[in-house]
N, C-alpha and C positions, 0 to 999 in steps of 0.2 A: 422170848425170840429163840428160833431151834437153834440149835447148835450143829453143825458141820461136822463130818469125822475127816480124818486128815490126809485119808486119800482124794476123797470129793474137791477137799480144799485147793488141793495140790493138783487135781486136773482141771480147775475154774481157773488158779494163777495161769496155767500152761495155753489155757483156749483166748484167755485175756492177753495174753503176752505172745500170742500169732497175730493178733489184730492190731497191736504197735506198727506203726511206718518208722521204721529205725531211718538214719541219716544215712548218707553214704562217709566214706571216707574224704572224698572233695568238700561236702557239706560243714564236717566236722573239723575241719583243717580252717575252712575259710572263716567260720565261725569266730574260731578260739583264735585268730590272727587279727580278727575285728574288736573281740574284747580286749586285746591286748594294746592295741594302738587304741582303742579309745580310752582303755587304762591311761595310758601315757599324757595323753588328749589333756584327759583329766589334771592329769598331776600337774602339769606342765599351768595349765590356766591356775591352778589354787597357790601352787608356788608363784605364778605373779601377782597374782590379788593378797596373797601375804606379803608380797617384799612392797604394794603399794602403801598396804595399809600399815606394814611398817614405819615407811619413812613419814606417812601422815602424822601417826602417833607421836614420834618422835620431835616432828615440828613442832605438834599443839604441846607435849611437854616442854621443848624447851624453850617455848615461848614466855614463860614464865619465870626466865634468868635473868 
């Protein structure tokens, strides 16, 4: 495999970066908000599941008394 000199490598990187379609500020904010919202929803879901399972385990373990 042929090695590329550093100057040629930097030129190739700049060429590739210029091809990237960067998101707008609005798209970035909407995406960030959706990630935060979905993380909060997942946290609430797992909180509820954990609570229900906790009650069930306490019930099952309490039956032996």
